[in-house]
Structure formats: C-alpha cells, structure tokens
C-alpha positions as a Python dict, from the first residue, in 0.01 Angstrom:
ca = {
    (1, 'M'): (0, 0, 0),
    (2, 'G'): (49, -356, -91),
    (3, 'G'): (-118, -524, -380),
    (4, 'L'): (-184, -413, -739),
    (5, 'P'): (-228, -72, -796),
    (6, 'A'): (-638, -17, -758),
    (7, 'Y'): (-865, 272, -764),
    (8, 'R'): (-1243, 302, -618),
    (9, 'V'): (-1480, 464, -865),
    (10, 'E'): (-1685, 708, -717),
    (11, 'V'): (-1993, 926, -886),
    (12, 'G'): (-2067, 1257, -794),
    (13, 'D'): (-2370, 1358, -688),
    (14, 'E'): (-2347, 1731, -875),
    (15, 'P'): (-2443, 1777, -1280),
    (16, 'L'): (-2167, 1791, -1485),
    (17, 'E'): (-2148, 2062, -1693),
    (18, 'Q'): (-1807, 2038, -1893),
    (19, 'P'): (-1627, 1759, -2078),
    (20, 'A'): (-1444, 1562, -1881),
    (21, 'R'): (-1237, 1243, -1930),
    (22, 'H'): (-1386, 1098, -1587),
    (23, 'S'): (-1757, 1071, -1639),
    (24, 'V'): (-2120, 924, -1599),
    (25, 'G'): (-2246, 1037, -1947),
    (26, 'G'): (-2133, 1312, -2071),
    (27, 'R'): (-1940, 1375, -2370),
    (28, 'P'): (-1764, 1048, -2482),
    (29, 'Y'): (-1377, 1091, -2537),
    (30, 'L'): (-1312, 926, -2897),
    (31, 'E'): (-1006, 900, -3060),
    (32, 'E'): (-998, 1010, -3467),
    (33, 'G'): (-1204, 800, -3702),
    (34, 'Q'): (-1378, 637, -3373),
    (35, 'G'): (-1775, 656, -3416),
    (36, 'W'): (-2012, 680, -3151),
    (37, 'P'): (-2159, 310, -3100),
    (38, 'E'): (-2471, 174, -3249),
    (39, 'C'): (-2689, -118, -3119),
    (40, 'F'): (-2796, -380, -3362),
    (41, 'C'): (-3146, -228, -3335),
    (42, 'G'): (-2979, 84, -3510),
    (43, 'A'): (-3029, 332, -3163),
    (44, 'R'): (-2697, 500, -3075),
    (45, 'M'): (-2585, 344, -2747),
    (46, 'A'): (-2573, 503, -2431),
    (47, 'L'): (-2264, 624, -2280),
    (48, 'F'): (-2287, 494, -1937),
    (49, 'F'): (-1934, 595, -1784),
    (50, 'Q'): (-1605, 632, -1870),
    (51, 'L'): (-1258, 704, -1732),
    (52, 'D'): (-882, 745, -1740),
    (53, 'V'): (-713, 484, -1642),
    (54, 'P'): (-399, 547, -1407),
    (55, 'A'): (-101, 568, -1517),
    (56, 'D'): (-6, 302, -1240),
    (57, 'V'): (-227, 38, -1335),
    (58, 'E'): (-58, -255, -1483),
    (59, 'V'): (-106, -355, -1866),
    (60, 'F'): (-352, -51, -1946),
    (61, 'G'): (-219, 251, -1725),
    (62, 'G'): (-305, 555, -1958),
    (63, 'D'): (-576, 428, -2172),
    (64, 'H'): (-881, 553, -2144),
    (65, 'L'): (-1199, 298, -2116),
    (66, 'L'): (-1576, 379, -2204),
    (67, 'V'): (-1833, 169, -2135),
    (68, 'F'): (-2154, 190, -2370),
    (69, 'H'): (-2501, -12, -2361),
    (70, 'C'): (-2852, 17, -2547),
    (71, 'G'): (-3129, 183, -2366),
    (72, 'A'): (-3376, -70, -2518),
    (73, 'H'): (-3207, -399, -2481),
    (74, 'N'): (-3094, -537, -2161),
    (75, 'D'): (-2955, -880, -2078),
    (76, 'A'): (-2661, -1075, -1973),
    (77, 'T'): (-2379, -1166, -2188),
    (78, 'D'): (-2276, -1531, -2345),
    (79, 'P'): (-1898, -1560, -2431),
    (80, 'P'): (-1868, -1705, -2799),
    (81, 'V'): (-1589, -1930, -2801),
    (82, 'A'): (-1473, -2162, -3066),
    (83, 'G'): (-1137, -2366, -3027),
    (84, 'G'): (-1039, -2236, -2668),
    (85, 'R'): (-1032, -1862, -2810),
    (86, 'L'): (-1379, -1606, -2824),
    (87, 'V'): (-1438, -1610, -3181),
    (88, 'P'): (-1307, -1366, -3449),
    (89, 'R'): (-1454, -988, -3400),
    (90, 'Y'): (-1655, -1145, -3076),
    (91, 'W'): (-1764, -756, -2967),
    (92, 'E'): (-1961, -769, -3306),
    (93, 'A'): (-2078, -1162, -3281),
    (94, 'P'): (-2438, -1270, -3223),
    (95, 'Q'): (-2587, -1295, -2873),
    (96, 'P'): (-2869, -1526, -2913),
    (97, 'P'): (-3183, -1442, -2893),
    (98, 'Y'): (-3005, -1109, -3066),
    (99, 'P'): (-2796, -1096, -3397),
    (100, 'A'): (-2575, -880, -3229),
    (101, 'P'): (-2441, -744, -2902),
    (102, 'F'): (-2627, -488, -2733),
    (103, 'W'): (-2315, -291, -2570),
    (104, 'R'): (-1975, -200, -2667),
    (105, 'V'): (-1670, -137, -2461),
    (106, 'L'): (-1359, 46, -2590),
    (107, 'M'): (-1010, 143, -2527),
    (108, 'Q'): (-912, 419, -2625),
    (109, 'G'): (-497, 566, -2643),
    (110, 'P'): (-443, 901, -2458),
    (111, 'E'): (-497, 1112, -2748),
    (112, 'A'): (-913, 1072, -2749),
    (113, 'K'): (-1106, 1391, -2738),
    (114, 'A'): (-1434, 1477, -2628),
    (115, 'V'): (-1690, 1483, -2916),
    (116, 'T'): (-1935, 1733, -3006),
    (117, 'E'): (-2220, 1528, -2869),
    (118, 'T'): (-2354, 1488, -2528),
    (119, 'E'): (-2512, 1150, -2420),
    (120, 'P'): (-2871, 1267, -2407),
    (121, 'A'): (-3018, 970, -2150),
    (122, 'V'): (-2769, 915, -1900),
    (123, 'C'): (-2743, 1204, -1662),
    (124, 'A'): (-2385, 1376, -1663),
    (125, 'R'): (-2215, 1341, -1343),
    (126, 'P'): (-1846, 1340, -1231),
    (127, 'L'): (-1628, 1028, -1165),
    (128, 'R'): (-1342, 1026, -925),
    (129, 'L'): (-1088, 779, -875),
    (130, 'V'): (-945, 721, -526),
    (131, 'P'): (-672, 486, -424),
    (132, 'F'): (-743, 203, -203),
    (133, 'Q'): (-601, -102, -61),
    (134, 'D'): (-808, -372, -278),
    (135, 'S'): (-837, -735, -212),
    (136, 'P'): (-1048, -1016, -444),
    (137, 'E'): (-1300, -1053, -175),
    (138, 'R'): (-1391, -668, -237),
    (139, 'A'): (-1693, -585, -461),
    (140, 'D'): (-1585, -237, -529),
    (141, 'F'): (-1667, -29, -826),
    (142, 'K'): (-1339, -4, -915),
    (143, 'V'): (-1024, -8, -1190),
    (144, 'G'): (-711, -200, -1145),
    (145, 'G'): (-683, -423, -878),
    (146, 'E'): (-827, -784, -885),
    (147, 'P'): (-1182, -867, -974),
    (148, 'S'): (-1392, -1001, -699),
    (149, 'W'): (-1525, -1278, -834),
    (150, 'A'): (-1936, -1353, -747),
    (151, 'Q'): (-1942, -1668, -851),
    (152, 'F'): (-1576, -1835, -957),
    (153, 'P'): (-1332, -1668, -1167),
    (154, 'E'): (-1370, -1652, -1552),
    (155, 'S'): (-1034, -1634, -1798),
    (156, 'Y'): (-1051, -1569, -2179),
    (157, 'R'): (-837, -1603, -2489),
    (158, 'C'): (-899, -1315, -2716),
    (159, 'A'): (-956, -1421, -3081),
    (160, 'C'): (-544, -1241, -3137),
    (161, 'G'): (-436, -1506, -2871),
    (162, 'A'): (-349, -1316, -2598),
    (163, 'R'): (-525, -1391, -2279),
    (164, 'L'): (-765, -1116, -2184),
    (165, 'A'): (-638, -897, -1894),
    (166, 'F'): (-867, -734, -1564),
    (167, 'V'): (-925, -326, -1618),
    (168, 'C'): (-1269, -261, -1432),
    (169, 'Q'): (-1559, -420, -1222),
    (170, 'V'): (-1894, -286, -1166),
    (171, 'P'): (-2070, -465, -876),
    (172, 'E'): (-2394, -585, -862),
    (173, 'G'): (-2683, -333, -866),
    (174, 'V'): (-2546, -1, -957),
    (175, 'E'): (-2761, 205, -1126),
    (176, 'F'): (-2739, 507, -1370),
    (177, 'A'): (-2973, 802, -1351),
    (178, 'V'): (-3142, 892, -1636),
    (179, 'R'): (-3318, 1227, -1768),
    (180, 'P'): (-3691, 1256, -1692),
    (181, 'G'): (-3939, 1142, -1995),
    (182, 'L'): (-3759, 833, -2138),
    (183, 'P'): (-3857, 511, -2229),
    (184, 'E'): (-3810, 278, -1975),
    (185, 'Q'): (-3534, 63, -2005),
    (186, 'P'): (-3640, -338, -1981),
    (187, 'Y'): (-3592, -500, -1685),
    (188, 'S'): (-3397, -210, -1483),
    (189, 'I'): (-3467, -156, -1172),
    (190, 'G'): (-3646, 179, -1155),
    (191, 'A'): (-3783, 393, -1419),
    (192, 'D'): (-3543, 665, -1409),
    (193, 'T'): (-3268, 465, -1384),
    (194, 'Y'): (-3029, 232, -1655),
    (195, 'N'): (-2861, -58, -1552),
    (196, 'L'): (-2587, -275, -1753),
    (197, 'F'): (-2664, -651, -1827),
    (198, 'L'): (-2967, -675, -1597),
    (199, 'G'): (-2770, -543, -1285),
    (200, 'N'): (-2537, -799, -1269),
    (201, 'E'): (-2159, -728, -1146),
    (202, 'V'): (-1958, -674, -1429),
    (203, 'C'): (-1599, -755, -1470),
    (204, 'L'): (-1449, -616, -1769),
    (205, 'L'): (-1124, -814, -1935),
    (206, 'A'): (-981, -655, -2225),
    (207, 'C'): (-714, -735, -2479),
    (208, 'P'): (-352, -657, -2330),
    (209, 'D'): (-200, -687, -2736),
    (210, 'R'): (-491, -375, -2828),
    (211, 'C'): (-562, -593, -3150),
    (212, 'D'): (-923, -376, -3154),
    (213, 'P'): (-1015, -109, -2937),
    (214, 'A'): (-1314, -279, -2912),
    (215, 'A'): (-1156, -597, -2783),
    (216, 'V'): (-1306, -639, -2453),
    (217, 'W'): (-1525, -889, -2263),
    (218, 'P'): (-1777, -799, -2021),
    (219, 'V'): (-1811, -1078, -1794),
    (220, 'N'): (-2169, -1090, -1614),
    (221, 'Q'): (-2222, -1283, -1251),
    (222, 'H'): (-2427, -1252, -969),
}
C-alpha cells in the first residue's frame, strides 16, 4: 500500500461488556492523575470514543486518543487565535457564547489504564481499526492518513509553537447511540443518539510535541 498509513475506524453492533482500549463509550483509559473531563456547566463529559493510534501512524503512533463531549451542549468550534498561534491553554479558552469549551480531546500514553467507572450515557460498543488505502478525497472515520477537508485545508500552530498534525477524522453525521431515557442532546439528529459538534466533519489536529495531553484542536467543517 502506498501513501501514509491509515486505518478505517469501524463501530461494532454488539454491546461491549469488558474494558477495551478501542471503544465507543465504555471505560476511558487515562494516565495516573488525569481526571475525567468536566464541562463548564459542571456535568461530566461523555466519552464518545477512544482508540490506540497504531504504531506505524506518523507522529502519534502508540498514543491513546480519547474524545469527550458534553451531552448538554452541542455547537461548532471557533479557534481562539492570537499572534498567529492558538492562545495559551486553548483547550480551556472561552468558546462564545460559552465561557469555556464543552469538549475535551486527550492524548494519553500507552501506560494509560481503564478507570473504574463506565461512561453512563453513550452505549459501549467495540471499535475495530482496519488498514485501508487512504486518499484526501475519502471522508472516512479514520485514524492516520490525510484529512479530507469538507471545505478547505486548515492549519494551526500550537501555543507552544509546534504546527499541529492530523491524527483522526470523524465524517459528517456520525451518530453515537445513547441509553434510553436520557435528556435529548441539543441540535442532535435523534433522541436516542448524540453527535459531535452539531454533526459536522471533525478533523483532530494534535500537538506533535505533546506539550499538554489536551493540546488538540477539533476542526469543524460541513
């Protein structure tokens, strides 16, 4: 296979009963001292998915990626840039009209371990990573490879000075099943699902210098 190593992310239909490093929902794998992220509203964010980045993926191979998002807030991102860089601690910067972000994306090391609590809202399902021939025109749920921009390429420099690098993409309209009886997520597609950032395409760009576990910017396009 030519090109950059890339893996299609496939979500299984069967319930996930045991902790797994590749999962939708489930028990997040976090490093010692890393807490479960909370939204500015005080609610604990939902774990949408997590995965180990395959070893042959450039820059981030071997890292553990986790994507959290509040079930009570749902909007698009607005990059806080000043002086040609994302502002210091941009993962905590205000997101007007909100005082802070309603999401958190974490890059953890391979030593991350499953916490004792299970994500209560998002239904736990297994993820499978399947190698495939990627191209910039393919809008797949994928890790590695190249982003397939829905509008135009976006590039950002971290507050530390490093140019953010692509790690993962979630296409438009991906839905994550949630347990019955929960309050409906604002602007979601259905009462029994959550989506990320209004269901926009999401390209995750992370700091290659790993200046902070949360130094990841989720680009939204549609």
